[in-house]
TIVO-625503 format. One record per residue (C-alpha): x, y, z; residue in three letters. Coordinates in steps of 0.001 Angstrom, whole numbers, padded with zeros to 6 digits, always signed. Example, Ala and Ser with C-alpha at 12.3 -4.5 7.8 and 13.67 -1.06 7.14 Angstrom:
+012300-004500+007800ALA +013670-001060+007140SER 
//
This chain:
-006040-000192-031220MET -007231+001751-028182SER -004388+003061-026033ASP -006340+001688-023061ASN -005328-001748-024341VAL -001842-000977-025713PHE -000274+002447-026026ASN +001854+002468-029192TYR +002608+006171-028679GLN +004159+005682-025240LYS +007289+007823-024828GLN +008117+007490-021105ASP +009712+004036-020961TYR +012806+005575-019378ALA +010858+006638-016275LYS +007080+006173-016187PRO +005004+007576-013356LEU +003495+005107-010926LEU +000082+006683-011457PHE -001747+008626-014141MET +001205+008945-016518GLY +001245+007726-020100GLU -000883+004634-020576LYS +000991+001354-020641GLN +002509-000345-023659GLY +005213-002982-023366LEU +005615-004616-019969PHE +009105-003321-019274ASP +011741-005040-017120THR +014649-003611-019147ILE +014408-000225-017500ASN +014328-000790-013726ARG +012357+002230-012608HIS +011258+001234-009097TYR +013561-001553-007857PRO +012093-001525-004332ASP +008621-002224-005685ILE +009930-004935-008008TRP +011746-006572-005095ALA +008514-006676-003080LEU +006739-008270-006054TYR +009438-010930-006270LYS +009276-011596-002529THR +005503-011995-002677GLN +005972-014578-005441LYS +008482-016476-003309SER +006002-016609-000420LEU +003279-018239-002504ASP +001062-020638-000566TRP -002403-022188-000611ASP -005390-021929+001724GLU -005675-025718+001962ASN -002184-026358+003331GLU -003445-026649+006900PHE -005729-029272+008443ASP -008352-027382+010429TYR -010257-030476+011605SER -008926-030199+015175SER -010378-026688+015388CYS -013879-028138+015252ASN -013281-029752+018640ALA -011596-026603+019965ASP -014636-024469+019129PHE -016884-027001+020894LYS -014809-027222+024070THR -013241-023771+024526CYS -014685-021209+026977PRO -017555-019189+025577ARG -015525-015966+025845ALA -012733-017506+023744THR -015250-018787+021201TYR -016814-015346+020872ASP -013463-013582+020545MET -012218-015984+017882MET -015433-015829+015848VAL -015701-012044+016070LYS -012057-011626+015073THR -012387-014068+012176LEU -015545-012200+011125ALA -013716-008929+010636TRP -010643-010510+009060GLN -012792-012399+006557TRP -014764-009265+005694GLU -011637-007115+005345ALA -009787-009583+003132ASP -012910-010054+001019SER -012810-006300+000404VAL -009053-006288-000237ALA -009264-009192-002695SER -011589-007140-004911ARG -010505-003572-004265ALA -006774-003299-004921ILE -005657-004131-008476ALA -009158-003999-010040PRO -009930-000562-008586VAL -006467+000953-008981LEU -005797-000525-012443ALA -006960+002510-014480PRO -004534+004711-012543PHE -001433+002471-012619ILE +001107+003353-015321THR +004146+001414-014066SER +004960-002184-014988SER +006498-002817-011565GLU +003558-001478-009607LEU +001031-003336-011738TRP +002943-006606-011208ALA +003135-006007-007459ALA -000485-005065-006841TRP -001971-007717-009107GLN +000146-010290-007263ARG -000979-008913-003922ILE -004617-008998-005096SER -004139-012678-005878ASP -002608-013131-002440ASN -005603-011401-000832GLU -007824-013969-002533VAL -005789-016665-000766VAL -006281-014796+002530HIS -010042-014514+002060ALA -010258-018142+000955ALA -008272-019163+004044THR -010824-017609+006386TYR -013599-019258+004381SER -011859-022641+004635GLU -011335-022155+008372ILE -015079-021689+008814VAL -015962-024509+006416ARG -013773-027015+008260ASN -014164-025820+011855SER -017939-025938+012291PHE -020599-028586+011815ASP -022897-026022+010175ASP -020742-023385+008395PRO -023811-021629+006978SER -024993-020770+010465ALA -021569-019287+011245ILE -021764-017116+008111ILE -025007-015694+009454ASP -023391-015166+012846GLU -020383-013439+011282ILE -022496-011139+009115LEU -024559-010129+012145SER -021590-008573+013970VAL -022523-004928+013425ARG -019418-003707+015249GLN -017211-005446+012656ALA -018954-003546+009848HIS -018516-000249+011695GLU -014859-001011+012272ARG -014309-001266+008525LEU -016552+001639+007503SER -014023+004493+007221CYS -011628+002465+005067VAL -014481+001181+002907VAL -015615+004763+002256LYS -012158+005697+000936ALA -012203+002551-001220PHE -015665+003435-002518ALA -014507+006932-003462ASP -011487+005406-005213GLY -013740+002916-007002TYR -015959+005691-008349GLU -012983+007841-009385ALA -011140+004996-011132SER -014131+003871-013149HIS -014990+007402-014200GLN -011336+007966-015110TYR -011223+004744-017148ALA -014329+005792-019087LEU -012965+009261-019796GLY -015588+010850-017556GLN -013006+012237-015146ARG -009981+014357-015986ALA -006348+013559-015261ASN -006182+016334-012702ASP -005292+016949-009082GLN -008773+016173-007754ASP -008713+012738-009365THR -005212+012123-008091TYR -006290+013143-004583ASN -009011+010457-004547ALA -006383+007906-005556LEU -003947+009158-002919PHE -006583+008882-000175MET -007327+005295-001166MET -003661+004331-000878VAL -003501+005963+002570VAL -006622+004022+003591ALA -005079+000782+002321LEU -001931+001462+004345PHE -004043+002089+007463CYS -005964-001145+007017MET -002903-003295+006409GLU -000549-001683+008933ARG -002987-000924+011776ILE -006235-002848+011565GLN -004918-006231+010458PHE -002170-006094+013075MET -004687-005557+015898ALA -006743-008551+014762SER -003683-010766+014486PHE -002788-009969+018087ALA -006111-011391+019305VAL -005809-014522+017162THR -002264-015234+018294PHE -003075-014597+021966ALA -005784-017259+021726ILE -003461-019652+019901CYS -000813-019127+022584ASP -003166-020939+024988THR -002629-024089+022911GLY -005939-024041+021051MET -006615-023486+017353PHE -003041-024256+016287GLN -003858-024815+012569PRO -005705-021491+012479ILE -002707-019850+014141GLY -000276-021232+011557LYS -002483-020186+008626ALA -002993-016682+009961ILE +000723-016487+010680GLN +001242-016819+006922LYS -001348-014094+006331ILE +000361-011830+008882ALA +003721-012347+007178GLN +002236-011328+003837ASP +000538-008252+005281GLU +003440-006957+007356LEU +006418-007861+005161GLU +004919-007233+001720ILE +001550-005497+001574HIS +002172-002739+004110ALA +005710-002251+002809GLU +004409-001792-000737LEU +001900+000804+000501ASP +004756+002571+002276ARG +007003+002473-000810ALA +004231+003876-003014VAL +003411+006693-000602LEU +007063+007630-000144ARG +007599+007685-003886ASN +004521+009826-004469GLU +005510+012253-001724LEU +008664+012924-003743ARG +006554+014088-006689THR +004959+017489-007099GLU +001516+015960-007482ARG +001977+013801-004392GLY +003163+016692-002249ARG +000221+018765-003419LYS -002180+015929-002600ALA -000734+015679+000883PHE -001110+019425+001422GLU -004637+019596+000019GLN -005840+016423+001736CYS -003909+016709+004996ARG -006997+017373+007107PHE -008784+014398+005514ASP -005694+012196+005906ILE -005345+013020+009593GLU -009063+012478+010109ARG -008931+009135+008260LEU -006046+007821+010346ILE -007713+009001+013568ALA -011009+007381+012539GLU -009203+004097+011871VAL -007385+004208+015215VAL -010502+005258+017142ASP -012555+002517+015489SER -009918+000011+016593GLU -009985+001313+020167LEU -013797+001146+020161ASP -013646-002396+018790TRP -011248-003415+021548ILE -013623-002118+024213GLN -016453-004064+022589TYR -014332-007208+022311LEU -013564-007173+026043PHE -017121-006255+027055SER -019979-008564+028060GLU -017684-010518+030361GLY -015249-011653+027665ARG -011707-012317+028891GLU -008539-013660+027294LEU -005572-015215+029063VAL -002476-013005+028776GLY -004361-010168+027114MET -006556-007280+028176ASN -008049-004219+026533ALA -005259-001888+027671ASP -002483-004069+026251ARG -004278-004548+022945LEU -004956-000800+022704ALA -001260-000115+023331ALA -000329-002534+020541TRP -002765-000789+018198THR -001190+002586+018961LEU +002271+001082+018523TYR +001274+000021+014982CYS -000437+003355+014282ALA +002734+005222+015205LYS +004421+003699+012163ASP +001735+005134+009865VAL +002067+008592+011399TYR +005863+008447+011141ASN +005776+007275+007512THR +003607+010235+006531LEU +005527+012673+008723GLY +002452+013610+010754ILE +002736+014723+014360GLN -000226+014317+016695THR -000918+014772+020376ASP -004195+012880+020070ARG -002603+009647+021314TYR +000186+008598+023641GLU +002263+006166+021617PHE +004232+003354+023299PRO +007985+003624+022887GLN +008442-000145+022553SER +006421-003191+021577ASN +003853-003820+024345PRO +003100-007372+023135LEU +006388-009261+023089LYS +004704-012529+022070TYR +003902-010953+018688MET +007599-011054+017806GLU +007415-014855+017692LYS +004304-014893+015542TRP +005473-012158+013179LEU +008840-013770+012482ASN +008123-017243+011171ILE +011801-018247+011255SER +011676-018051+015076LYS +009099-020855+015185THR +011004-024123+014824GLN +008429-026898+014821ALA +009030-030370+013438SER +006714-031690+010718PRO +005464-034274+013214GLN +004294-031522+015580GLU +002389-029245+013213GLN +002095-028052+009641ASP +005181-026115+008622ILE +004604-022589+007322ALA +008185-021303+007122ALA +009189-021839+003545TYR +009547-020032+000262LYS +009089-021188-003313VAL +011031-020280-006407GLY +014245-019498-004541VAL +016360-022283-006127MET +017593-021669-009654ARG +019653-023834-012007ARG +022919-022339-013217THR +024238-025387-015110ASP +022175-025240-018302GLU +024366-026160-021272GLY +027289-027241-019066VAL +028947-030579-019925VAL +030453-032368-016914PHE +033540-034567-017393ASP +033012-036691-014297ASP +032201-040372-014783GLU +029878-042112-012341PHE 
//
């Protein structure tokens, strides 16, 4: 049997590498190699949900009656989010699979890939249920050139990772530092997308929903934001921190530092450019302006710089959260709505377990 399918010669069960170690054999939960990654996998399982849990029918009327500026902002924001999650749903586990040599990391990223499918499907369902002619909205979404440009630098890193992983899987690329560097850059790009770009988009969506419109969309995207901030970005961070403790990871950081700094700056600058576009052409949003949204973007970017230990004087980072309303939206437990008021999103599954199997109770009823 090919060791690409099952590696009978595997010797590193005691401590496999996350990436590019010995190919995988038994799926191992006996040896707990990366408990932080396993915990994130388990949490993602407990947060399982479905794209059809929310009734978007009221959003059809909201799109028809809201101010044109609000309509444009919501559609343009949904356009990018739908595009980005469509990329993420196909470019995490499938692309990284040839490199992954840890049971925990494979479980986590394949679960997150499944979750990204739910995210992408959610945006698709929002469009399907919120417009009389969804096909026309697809055309409108795909015509937003600025949304494509906003995603371009991350997509390039994903494309490089895609090429490297497929060549590596086919034995056309060596298990060397150059191959590892392409992988490392893709993980950095993924962290930038999930920790910076998604957070900026969520801020626009939630600012619109704070006006009282598009409440079902707000609750659905609140679930997406919880997944991205609490699980996806934290997994990226855990992977990068682990790799930076390895010789190969430290070497990748040294060799790719210029490219890493340029990538992060390109992501941040593309966000700042997008914000200027979003608030151009007379578009306004109650309680939000370009300066506040830019400050929030930099506040999120600061976390990426700090995680990687990179200092920069390119930006002036806020010392505290400039958008206090985001604290409500990014902590679902703070939103206490009754089922009669709106669909409830604050729940977990799989958190109750039986402990009485095989127990005989003496009580008579």
